[in-house]
N, C-alpha and C positions, 0 to 999 in steps of 0.2 A: 461559411459553415461554422463560424465560431459559436453562434447562438445554439444551433442543434447539438454541437458537442457539449456545450455547457449544460444544456437541459438533459442530455443523456446521463451525464455524471450525477445530476441532481436527482432525477427520478430513479436511477439505479440504486443509489445509497438510501434514499427515502423509502423506496419499495422494499429494499432488503431489510431495513429496520422494522417496517410494518409487519412483514411476513414472519420474521424471526420471533417477534413478540407474540404473534398469533400462535405459532407452533409451540412456544413455551407454555402458553396457557392450555392449549389442546392436550399437552402431555404432562400436565400437572406440575409445571415449574421445574422439571428436572433439567439442570444446567447442561447436561451432556447433549441435549437436543440442540441447544444453541451452537455447540461446537460442530456436531454432525451436520446440522442444517447449513451452517456457514460454509463448511467444506463442500457440501452438495451444490450450494449456490455458486461458489467460485468455479467448481468443476463444470457446471452447465454453462456458465458464462464463457469459460475457456472454449468449450465446444462451439458456442455461438460465434466466437471470434474466428474459429477455424472453418466454420461451415461456409461452403459455396464461394470461397475467396477467389477461385479461378474463373467464376462466371459473373463477377461484378462488372457493371457497365458505367459506373460513376454517374448516376443520375438521381434526381430527387424522387423519381418514381419508385426507386428501391427503398427509400428511407421513410417517406410519409406513411405508408401502410404499417410500417414497423412501430411507429409511435402510436397509431390507433390500436394495433393489436396489443401493445404493451399495456395501455390503459385498461383495456377490456380484460386482459389476462390477470392483471393485478387484482382487480375487484373480484373476478371469478375465483381466483386462488384463495382469497380471504374467505369467501363464502364456502368453498370446498373444505377448508381447514375446520371451520366451525361446525360443518355438517359431518365431519369425518367419523365421529363416534356413532352417529345415526346410520351412515352409509354402511359401516361394518358391523352394525348391530352390537355395539359395545355395551357391556354391563355398566350401569351408572356407578361412578366412583372407582371403576377398575381400569387398569391399563389395557389398551389394545395390545395384541400380540406384537412382538418386535417387527416381523415382516409387514404387518399392517401399518405400524407407525412409520416405517421407512417408506412404504407405498404412499401414504398421505404426504410425507415430506417430499418425495420425489415428484409426485404428480403436481403438487402445489408449486414447486420451485422450477420445474422443467421449463414451462413456457416463458416465464419472466426472466430466468437466467439465460436461456438461449437468445431471447430477444435483446437483452442488454448487451451481450457480446456481439451479436449481429449488427445492432445499431452502431456501436462504436466502430466496428470494422468498416461498414459502409460510409459512415460520416468521415472517418479518418482518411479513407481512400479519396474521397472527394476533396478533402482539405489539402492533402499533400500533392495532388496533381497540379496545383498552381505553384510549384516550386517551393512548397513549404515542407516542414519537417514533421516526422512522426512524434518527436518529443514535444513539439509545440502543441500538437493535437492532444497528447497525453496530459499536458499541463492544463489545457482548457477543461478537459473532462475532469481532472482532479479538482479544479476550482469549483466545478459544478457539484462534485461530491461533497466538497466542503460546505456549500450552501445547503445541500440535502441534509447533511448531519446537523447543521444549525437549526433547520426547520423542524426536524424530528425531535430534537432536544427541547427547543423552545416551545414547541407545541405541547409536549407532555407537561412541562412546567406551567404552562398556561391552562392546563386542564382539558386540552383538546383530545378527544377520544381517538383510539387507534383506527376505528372505522372511518371517522371523519377525515383523518389524515390520509387514509387510502383513497377516499373520494377526491380529495384535493390533489393528490399525486396523479390520479387518472385525469383530472381536469387539466393539469399542467401539460400532460402528454397530448391530450386532444387539442388543446389550444395551440400548442406548438405546431401540430400538423395542419391546423386550420389557418394559422396566421403567418407563419414564417416562410413557407414555401410558396412559390408562384409558378404559373405556366399553364397553358391550355390543356396539356396532357394530364394534368393532375387535378382538374376542376372537380371531377367526381369524388376523388379522395377528400378534397377540401370540404366539399359539401357534406360528406359523411362525417368528417371530423367536427364540422360546425353543429350538425345535429346531435352528436355525442356530447359536445360542450353543453348544449341546452339540457340534455338528459341528465348530465352530471350535476348541473345546478339544481335540478329538481330533487335528485337523490340527496344532494347536500342539504337542502332545506328539510328533507324528511329523515336525515341521518340518525337523529336521536331515536325516533320510533323504530326505524329499521334495525339499528344496533341493539335495542332492547329486545326486539322480536327474535333476532338470531341468538342472543344470549339465552333466551327462554327455551330454545331447543334442548339445552342441557340442564336448565334450571327452571322447572315448571312453576315453582312457587316463588318467583323472583320478586324481590322488593327493590333492589337497586344494584347496579353494576357500574364501576368506574375504573378507568385506567390511571395508575399512579406511576411515579418513577421506579417503583419496586415491583410492579406487576399489577394484575387485574384483581380488584377486590369485588366479590359478589356476595350479596346478602339475600338469603331466602327465609321465609317464615312458613311454618306448618303447625297448626294446632298450638300456637303460642311458643313454639320452639324456634329460636333464631339460630341460623347456621351461617357462619362466615367462611368463605372460601378465598384463598389466596392462590391465584393462577389455577383455579378450579380444583385445588386440593383443599380438603377441609382443614381450616386453621383451628376452629373450635366451634362448639355448639353449647347453648346455654343450659341444656339439661344434662350435660356430662359431668364427670367427676375428675377430669384430668388435673384441674387446678389444685384440688385438695390432696390428690395423690402425690403431687410434687411438693406442695408447700409444707404440709404438717410434718412428714418425716424429716424434712430438712430443718425447719425452724425449731423443732423439739431438741435438736442437737445443741442448741444454745440455752443456757439456764435462764437468761433474762434479756432477750433481744429488745433493746430500746430504739435502735436506729437500723433501718432496713433499706437496702438498695435493690430495686427490682429492675432488671435489664430485659425488657421485652415481655410480652404475654400478659400484661396487667389487665387488659380489658376482657380477658377470658375468665376472670374471677380470681386471679392471683392476689390482687390487692385486697379483695374482700376476705380471702382466707387468711392472709397475713395479719389483718387488723384484729382477728379473733385472739391473737396472742398478746394484744395490748401494747404495741410499740408506740413510742411518743412521736417518732418521725419516720415517714415512708417516702422515699424518693423513687418515682417510677419514670424510667427513661424509655421512650418509644421512638423508633426510627421513622415510621410511616405516618406522618401527620394526616394525610388524606384518609387513611383507613380509620384512624381514631375519630375524625370528624364524621365520617359516614356511619360508623357503627355505634358510637356512644349513645345517641338518643334513642336507639332501637333496643338497647340492652334491657334486661330485667331491672326493676327498680332497685334491688339490693346492690347490684353491681354498679349502677349509676351513682347511688348514694356513697358507695365506698370510694369512688374516684373523687368525690367532693368532700370526703371526710376530713376531720381536723387532723392536721399534721401531715396530710397527703399532698405531695407536690408532683405534678405531671410536667415532665421535661421532654420537649421534642428535640431530638438530635441523635447523633451517632453514639451508641453506648460506649464504644471504646474511646472515642475522643472525650466524652464526658468524664471518663475515669481519670484522665490526666490531671484534672483540676478540681475533682470533687472532694468532699470532706471524708470523714472516716465513719465506718459502720460496724455494727456488731454482726451483721448478716448481709451477704450478697447473694441474690438469687438470679441465676442466668437462665432466662426463659427465651433465648433467641432460637431461630429456626435450626433444624438439624444441620450438621456440618456437611452438606451435600454440594456446596459450591465454594468458589473462591471467596465470595463475599461473606458467607456464614461461617466458613472454617476459621476465620480470624478470631472468633470468639471461643475457640477450643484449643489454642496453642499455648506452649510454655510461656511465651512472652505476654500473652493476655493474662494468664494466671499470675504472673509476676506483678502485673498492674493491680490485680485484685488483692494480692497479698499486701501491697503497699497502701491499700485503702481500708484495711481491717484493723479494728481495735484489738487489744490483747485478748486472746481466746476467741476471736472472731471466726465465723464459719462462712465458707463459700460453697454453693451447691448448684448443680446443673442437672439436666434430665436428658436422657438418650432413649429413644424408642428402639425396641428389638422384639424378637420372638420371646414369649414368656417361658416356654419350656425347652426350646432348642435354639442354640446359636450356631450358625454356619461358621466355618473357619474364617471367612472374610469379615463376618460380624464380630467375631472375637478379636481379630486384628484391628478393626476400626476402633472398637471400644478400648483395646489395650493401648493403642497409640495415644489416645486422650488420657487414659489412666496414667500412663507413664509420664505424660506432660504435666499433669497436675501433681503427681507424686514427686516430680523433680523440684517442686516449689514448696509443697506442704508435706511435712513428715507423716501425717496420718490421713488416710483416705479410706472411706467406707462406701461400699456399693450396695444399695438396697434394691433387690431384683423385682421384676414385674414386667408387664407389657411396656411400661415406661420405667426405666431404671433411674434411680436417683443417686448421684455421686455427690457426697459431702466431703469436704476437706478442711483441715485446720492445722495451724502450727502447734496447737496444743492437742491433748488427747481427746478423741471423740468418744461418745458413749455408745457402747454395744450392749448395754443392759436393757432388756425389755422392761424390767420393773421400774427403772429410773425414768424411762421415756413415757411409759403409761402413767406414772405418777404426775409428771409434768402436764400431760394431756388432761388429766382429770382436775389438777389444780387450776389450770387455766380455763376450765369449764368449756372446752371446745365442743361445738356441735357440728357434726359433719354427716353426710349421707353414707359414705363408705369407710372413711378412716375412723377407727375405734380402737380401744385397748386390745381386743383380740387380733385386729388387723396388724397392729404394731408388733405384737408378739410373734405373729406369723412371719412378718418380714425378716425378723432377726433370728428365727430359730429353724426355718425350713432348710432343707438340704441344698437348695439352689444358692442360698446366701454364702455358704462355705465353698461350693463348687465354682461359683463365679469368681470369687477372690483367688482361688487356686489357678483358674484359667488365666486371669489377667496377670498374675505375678509370674507365671511361667512362660508367657508368650514373648518371644524374642522379636519385637517389632521396633522400628525407629520411633523416636519421640516426635510427636506432631509439633512442628515449629513454624514460625512465619517463613523462615528461609526454605524449609522443606516440608510443605503441607501434605504429608503422606495420607492423612485422614481423608482428604478429598478424593484421592485415588481409590481408597478402600470403599468409600461411599458410592463411587461410580461402579465399582465391581459388584457391590451388593445389588445395585439397581439392575445391572446387566444379568446377574444371576437369576433374577425373576423370570427371564426369558431363556437363558442358557444356564441350566443348573450347574454345569461343570465349571463355570466361572467362580463359583463359591468356594472352590478348593485351593487353587494354586496361590502361592504368595509371590506375586510378580516382583514386588519390591525387593525381597530377599534374593530371588534368583537373578534379577538384573544387577543388583549390587555386586553379587559374587562374580557375575560375568564381565561387567565393565569397570568395576572399581578395583580390580586387581592390577598389578604392575603392567601386565601385558595388554589389558583391555584397551586403554587409550592409544597405545602404539598400533595395535591391530586396526582400530577404527581409523586412525590417521593415515596409515598406509593404504587402506582400502579407498579412502577419499582421494588420495593423491593418484592412485592407479586409475580411478574412474575419470578424474579430470584430465589426466594425460591422454586417455583414450578419446575423450570428447573434444579436446583441443585440435585434433587432427583435421577436422572439417569445420570451416568458418561458420556455417549456418548452425551447426550443432553446438559449436563453442559459444556463440552468442546467446542462443536460447538457454544453455546451461548456466551462463553467467547471470542472465536476468532471473532465471528461476532461483538461483542461489541468493541473489539480492532480495527477492521477494520473501524467501524463507527467512533470511537473517532479519529483515525488517519486521516481519510478523512476530518472530520469537522475541526480539528486543522490545517491541511494543507490548507484548503480553507481560513480560517481566516488569517493565516500567509501571504499567497500570496496576498490576497485582501488588507490587511493592508500595505504590502510592496508597492503594486502598488499605493495606495492612497498617501503614504508619500514620496516615492522616485521617482515615475513616470517613471521608466525605466524597467518595467517588461518585455517588449518586448525584451530587451537586455539580461536580466538575467534569464528568465523563464527556459531556458534549464539548466543553472547551478543549479538553485534552485531545479528543479525536479531531476537532477542528484544527488544532495546531499541527497534528500529523499531516492532515490533508494540505494545510498551508505549506508545510515542508515539501510535499510532493509538487505543488504548483511552483514554488520558488526554485526547486531543483530542476524542474523542466525548463523554466525560463533561463536559468543559468547555463544549462547545457545547450539550449538553443543558441545562445550567444557564442558559446565555444565552437559550435558546429559552423557558424557563419565564418569564423576565423579560419578554421581548419576543416573544410567541408569534406575532403576526401579521406580522412582518417590516417593522417601521417603520424610521424613520431610524436608530435606534441600531444595529440589526442590520446595516444597510448599512454603517455606519462600521466595524463589526466585520469585515465581509467585506473592505473596502478595507484595513484594518489587517493582516489575515492575508496578503493578497497582497503588501503592502509588506514584511512581515517575511520572507516566502518569498524575495523578491528580495535582501533584506539577507543572509539565510542563504547564498544562492548566492555573494554577493560575499565573505563571510567565508571560505568554502571555497576560492574562487578565489585569494584572497590567500595562504592556506596553501600551495596547490599551486604558485602562481607563485614563491614563495620557496623551493621544494623542501623544504618543511618537513614534519614528520610530526605529525599531530594527536594521536598516542598513543591508547591504548585508551579512556581516560576521555573525552577530548574527542571522538573519533570516535563513540563510543557516544552521547554527549550530542547531537551534531549529527544523528545518525540518529534519535534519539528526537524531536528538534525537527522533523525533516522529516516523520515520521509524524504528529506532533501537528498540523502545518499541513495535511497532506492530509486528515486526519479533520475538522479545523475547517472547511475549505472545503466539504467534503462536507456537513457539518451546516448551514452557512450556505445552501448551494444548496437543501437539502431544506426549509428553513424559509421562505425568501423568497417572497412573493407566492403562497403556497400554503395552502389550507385543509385539503385531504384528503391526509394523508400516504400513504395506500395507493396513490394515483395515481402517486407519484414513485419508489416502491421499485424497480421494474424498470428504468426508463430511467436513473436516477442510478447505481444499482449497476452496470449494464452499462457506462455511460460511464466509471466509475472503473476497471473491469477493462480496458476497451479502451485507456484512457490508459496504464495500467501496461504493457500488452502492447506498445504502440507505443514507449513510453519504453525498455523493455528492448531491443527490436530495434534501434531507431534509435541508441541510445547505444552499444551494444556493437559493432554492425556498421558504423556510419557515422561518427557524431560523434567518438567518442574516437579510433579509429584514424586518421581523416582530419585532424582539427583539434587533437587533444590535449585534455588535461583542462581546462586553463585557458580555452582558447577556447570549449570546449563550455559551460562554466559562464557565460562572458560571454553566449553566446546564450540561456541560460536566464534570465539577468537581464532581457534584452530581452523575452523571451516573458512573464515574470512581470509586467513593467511594462505590456505591451500588454493583458494579461488584466484590468487594471483597467477596461477598456471593458465587460467583462462584468458588472461590479459596479454 
């Protein structure tokens, strides 16, 4: 059963990546969907691991149809996700209601999640009945997950589209059912699987056309669509207007005025900008508008090379010409990494996506603004844009903007906010100009020609009552500064998104209330005592104690993994390149930990004193690992690729080691613990993902979160 277990891990992880990417596109790239969908997936997989465990008869007849159903369900789920807006009669460009979004997510993930858990349960039962261990089965499945992660990452870097990967994943499941199992009683299943292999090969041959046809369901004037490491880029054309979508949300369109609304008010703040750095957004016309001010040097840094290549030749001639203009240099790379070794500039324009994710938030923190300050000439100006309501800001919108305003104000003495549907924030170490007369004089002197921005427009920006009201709101808002260590802006962005469906979410300041509740002297003590009391209750019954220990290990592992990856992204800025390798190293740790504990179990099979000492040692090392990472984060250090990968592998090894310890202790029949322990591991990971990303890290920061994990790890010794 080694090969089926390996394939189960492979198709589960590969299928998970495929469907999470599809859901992200279906819901316009909102990162919260990733977190919620991952939690839903893990929950359904846990249900599958628990389902029907009392009626298993340990035969291939139970497993082969599960592989067939998994391959079919994966492809059908992908089609359902893409058709979701049509099924629910969604308005083009608008969100489905929150219940409808959750319905699409649940329906798409339910069959594949249940089947993943059920396949592992059945295959592991067949494996351990030959006097083998659960931890060995867990290790083989983890090795398969490692392979699935490598295929998903390598496929995208090779330009293989998500639908093609889904067909390949289904093909692997069908081929496993057709080729691995044998016996007279399953000949019909094998014949069906063989037929599905042939059908999958035909679909694979036609995948490009089928993929384009499904994309056209939501983009009728489709020119091109491609999947990149950052998401799906889709290009449409109607009556000469080119529109570019990133994860189905409009990035820009060639007939709009967004670029000039951002560029001209910002560039006019500098009396003579000769060197300009543009971080993102150049292909939407930002470079073209900057060149109207006559700079000698323009460096444009773009993160997504695939998008630039796909869009550049389809843009209007004036935008294409600006990208090839004298003194213009296009650099493909991470903007934050580029800032570490770049030259100096008179003006830096930050055109990165809104701070709605852990990836984009890193361009709106105090540490990033300090990088910008170090690259400005004397009197230099840095500017960014934030979208909002033009006439009314909800409390959450005020707090989101204020956290960024306070971050930039902590670096630059003078900050000005120019209001509109897109707000422009300009900052400098010298005094900024608030005189409409001076700015309009510069505008006319440079002979700027624009469709929207004009001298009356500039005067309106600086003299309307919103200009003064916004400044008052931001200065009087008591919100934390948005930093790398404590990315509070990310939480406010999520609250703003949720408030679109639940208006009451626009009002409360959860960061302030939670800080008052938990950061007082009594808060940590109350939390610690509650955890201790819970663990003392759970340890009274062996089965409950073991499940609680595995759940805690899964929770700790997921929180630590989230912190390490987020810290690496903030400091190194190349997560898109290395995420596959980092996740592979975590899965490698799981496989190594499983192998190591399997060896320990052979020495001490019945769970005596020695294996209990091993369990206590694993918990102690887990707490020590959290402490090491906390020291790295607290010192604002970067672990680098090698150390981050090693720490992730260590986390995976410890999670698998604790899983193996719990499966061996006080237990004679391994088959009895497969379902509860595997489900507990998945639920712990689910909770760790949700709690870390939505609550702990945004509210308390990376270092305080790790401090809490040290306490949790120490308390879990009660379960040993």
